[in-house]
Phi, psi and omega in degrees: 000144178285139180254342183227150179238125177254119180255129178247128181256136183239150167249115186249126174251125181217164178222154178237125182257131176240140176256118184248142174284330178213159181241113173216176187294323180294321177295319181291326180292327182263012186293321183288343179276347181281144181245020182256017182278161176265118183272127182221127176278127179268312184201142175229122182239142175277121181275304183198164176231140180232143178249128180239146175271127183276131174282173187294323185260009182279134177237143179263109187281327184221092186288331184268007183289136177271347180215153181280129182248126178262126186235137175277113186287346181284345180239096182297328179296318179295322180297311181294324180295315180293322178295321179294317178297316181295318180294323178295319178296317180297320180297317179295320179294315181297323180288328184277326180287137179059029177254134179269125177268097186292153179285150175292156182295324176245116190228159177270170179161187179210166178239127178244121176259134178212161179236124177246110188067238175255014185250128177271137181232128177248120179253119177253136178236153173232141186236152170285176181295333180273003177097354179286143179286140181231348179199157173222154172228142183234121175243137180231160176241162179060031178239153177287170181297326180295313181294318179298317179296319178295318179294320179296315181289329174297318178296322177297318179297317178297318180297317178297320177299317179296321182286340176266005172103007177289125181297144180298325182295336175294318177293322180297314180296331183280326191248344176293137180077012171291146188236118169192164181281148000283148178211172179125212183290147179247128178243138177104355177242126185282350183247342183240121183263333181208159180211146180274351176189173177296319180293322177299317179296313185299313185279339168294315180298315179294322180293321179292319186282322188249342182244000182057038180276081180291341179291342179265356179270152179262345178235150180287156178292139183294321183270006185291324182289341180281342184271071183278323181245089184297322180296316179294319181294318180297316180294324179295316182292325181288329185265353183268118183293326180296319177299319180297319179295319180295320179296324180288332186262335189260148176291124179297321180292327182291314182272349180053044176066004182267066186287318187297322182288333184270354179271146176240122182275115180249018185292331182264006183265127179253135180248125180259110181259120180235130177279154178283135178276000000 
């Protein structure tokens, strides 16, 4: 028989995504009653652990519970209802924690070629359907087999971390400004002019493309001066069906969220097709 009980308390941050055909007050009021949302765990932190001595007649009713649930025993319906809700929440948490979100078989992404010193670096990215980055590949030239193997396996480790839910900004904070050769001027990238190492270059590029970290870029964004009215532009992009289709089809990292500048409106152009006689 167990003599001691160890209780671990967690702080869980999660979000539920709903896809709506229209947005109005009635839809928003009934949003919490809908059960078609996508449940996603953002972060789980251990707050504290406590050890209790079990008395002889003490029973542990719910060993897998992440939080203490108080139930009124005089109402059996309420008891079963609360237990069902608690068990469903625990099941969702257990399924989301330590779960790998695999990449789709057909995925978006881009390839960036750059030269650091005399070394060519090819950065390949893969994205989920919503545009989040989920994998990277790194190819280098003029390197030995050992260095190439280390870079390939490093890219695999980063990809696995991203697929298990590690935020990209954690990797960016860890590897930006690392210093080792090759380093120096960067050619072939319009936003990064120099890098202190290959890893510094790679994570600067990823931060600019996927996190909008303009503080890590050496040149200003080309489309930045056009965004004079951010509120109007945001509302336009959210309500424009064409923008939504382009976002679903285009690599977020490739266009760096600058969809409006890269689109060409051909709605007013008429094409006259005449066959040869």
